[in-house]
C-alpha positions, 0 to 999 in steps of 0.5 A: 363323324363330327360335323360343323354347323355349316355342314349340318345345315348343308346336310339339311338342305340336301335332305330337303332337296332329295325329298322334294325331287323324289316326292315330285317324281313319285306323286307329282304330275305337270300342273298347268296353273289353271282353275276350271269351274262352271259359269251358268251352263258353261264350264270356263277358265276362272284363274290362271296362275301368273308365270304358270305354263298355261299362261305362257301358252296364252291361256286367259280367264274367261275362256270356255273349255270344250274338253278336260282330260278327254271328257268332252263338256261342250259339243259344237255344231258340226256337219253330219253327212248321210252314210247310205245312199238310197238305192231308189235315186240311182239312175238305173240306165246310168249306173256309173253316174253317182246321184247328187248327195243329199244335203248335210245336217248340222248337228246340234243346231247350236253349241250344247253343254254336255250334261255333267253334274257338279260332283262329276266335274269335281271328280274329273278335275280332282286328279289334275288337269293333263289336257284341256281345249278352250274357245273364246266366247266371241269365237263361240258366238260367231263360229260356224260348223266348219271353222271353230277356233279351238285351241288344245293344250296337253300336259303329260307326264313325259316331261316330269318322267324325263327328270328322273335321269337328272335327279339320279345324276344329282343323287350321284353328284351328292354322295359321290362328290362328298366321297371324292372331296373328303378323300382328298382326291381333288386336292387337300385345300377343298377337303373342308368343302366336301359337303357344301361344295356337293350340295351346291352342285347337286341341288339343280339336279335334285330340284328338277322334277319339282320344276318340271311338275310346275306346282306354284307353291312347290316351284317358289319353294325350290327356287328359294332352296336353290339360293340358300343351297349355295350359302354354305359353300359361299360362307365357307369360301368367304372365311378363306379370303385374306384380310377382314375388309376383303372378307367383309366386301365379298360377303356383302356382294354374295348376300346382295346377290342372294337377296336379288336372286330371290326377288328376280325369281318372285318377279319372274313369276309374273312374267316369263317363268323361273326355268328360263330366267337368265338373270336368276342363273346369273345371280345364283351362280354369283353367290359362290363364284365371287367368294371363290374368286376372292378366296383364290386371290391374285397369285403371281406366277413369278412368285409361284416360281421363285418361292417354295410356298409359291407353288402350293399357293398357286394349287390352293387358289386354283382349287378355290376358283374351281370350287366357287365356279362349279355350281355355275356350270351346274345351274347352266346345265340342261336335262339332256342325257349328255349333261352339257356343260357340266360335263365338259366342265369336269372334263376339263378340270379332270384333265387339268388336274391330271397334267397340271395340278398333280404335278404341281401338288408333288412339287408343292409337297416336296417344297413343303417338306424341304421348307420344314426340314430346313426350319427344323434343322435351323432350330436344332442348330440354334439349340445346339449352338446355345447349349454349347455356349451355355455349357462351355463358354459361359461356364469357363467365363464364370470361372474366369470372373471369379478368378479375376475378382480374387486376384484383385483385377477389377478391370479384367473382371468387368470385361469378362462380364461384359462378354459373359453378358453378350454370350448370354443374349446370343443364347437368348436369341438362339433359343430363349428359355422365357418362350418355352416357360411363359410364351411368346407375349413375355418373350416379346416383352423381353425382346422389345426391351432389348431392342429399344437400346439399339434402336435409339428411340421408342419401341412399344409393345401392345399385347393381349394374350389370353391364351397360348397357341401351340409351341410351334406357332409361339416360336414361329410368331417369336422369330417373325418379330425378331426378324421384323424388328431387326429390319426395322431397326436396320432399315426404318426409324422410331417409333417402332410399334409391335402389336400382338393379340392371341384368343382361342380364335387365332393370333395376330402380330404386327410390326410398324416403323416410321421409315421410308418403307419397303420397296413394292416388289421386295417380296417377290425379288427377295430370293434374287436380291439375297434378302434372306430375312424376308425369305425366313419369315415367309418360311415361318408363316408357311410352316404354320399355315399362317398369312404374312403381309409385308407392305409399305404404308402410303405415307412411309414406314413398313407394315409387317403383319402375321395372322394365324388361325387354328385348323 
């Protein structure tokens, strides 16, 4: 399967997340983030990792270590009581009366380091620190056998082993998600997002073992990887945002969230730690969420109900919004077996898809099929009428012109030629041969010259057509330009500027006039008001998957824009 660059990056991130998580499960142990070493005769805490679990537990440098990994390093004085009572001191006349116990001894007399060599200490610490006990130096000096202020800390593998289930869930979400999305079961709009979306959702679960192990270096790397894992999905959604300005703004916002998330992660290393940072959750979630909402865009429900393509647009917007929001719930999900709230979110999405999205999808499919049939039938009828006029009426008129010329009737011949020219122009409107032979650029040249004679003012064409789009795209562009120019002549006024640009990356068309401008709600009420021209342009755009934008300039004038990109 040929993967795009974005998919290859997402696949590489997924492989890295799988490797880190599996490595933490297989080789890792909880690292409290302390360094223990000898100071004179005592073993003390020499250094505490900022933001580590030990720092959160209150461990401070300089504390005296009394025990590590169940091995005693410092023996503290304790009371020792005699175990056996001497029978000579028992009162034989009153055997039920116990003698006064002997005074307990204090052993040892002062805190005494256990004799452990430097090599033995290094060997003891080489396997990691799973438990240790500490006492403050001043508590050691003024302590008593019945009141030593000793604090114990335990870091077993229970938390790390408990992340095996979230890791398995992450593997399932990754591979199952790719398969589910690729097959189109979640909707056709998110099919191209299969790998980036699955990686963004699965990565928080794949990195749970690394976060539970609390290796400072690996933990920082996992936080960075979590941010980077959201970027392929975010960039894919940004490309789906309509409008160059909107895409740029959303891209800047997502990039800012990514940068701040990394800085916030570094900052939380010095304070409360990474796993509990609500700031990190909000910022990392916003990286794909903002592009998802922007790609969904505003969808008018009235438009969705009233136009054939409105339902499809509503369905597509819903899929984009869900794709952008799902990583947010994955990031917020705890490690419990119920996987709340991601499980709840997926259940809600599944229920909505079953009872809402699927019926809308069937409606959109039927509407799309009907639209395509109408457009195809319209073009077929245009071609039939043009052929009939060319093969029948024009041939008869040509013979009539020759007969009138032969009979010397110059006036009648001129009238017949005028009618013949008009019929040829009508044939050109119905099906222009230059469109098939030379492309939409030359066809627009012909159309602009013809419209200029009717507009009574300047009609200018600016075009850059270095490549030719597919024939159906060229036909749609020409019909939209034809309708837009007809409306500009009828409702607007010169100057009229037509701009056409075609590159391998896509094609764009714009038609601007200097008239009063279209009404703001003209697009949504076109069908109700009987403006079939606007509906025709909308159908042409939807048929080729292009974006049609019709609006009024603030200073007056109507702007019609059509933008198409190859899929």
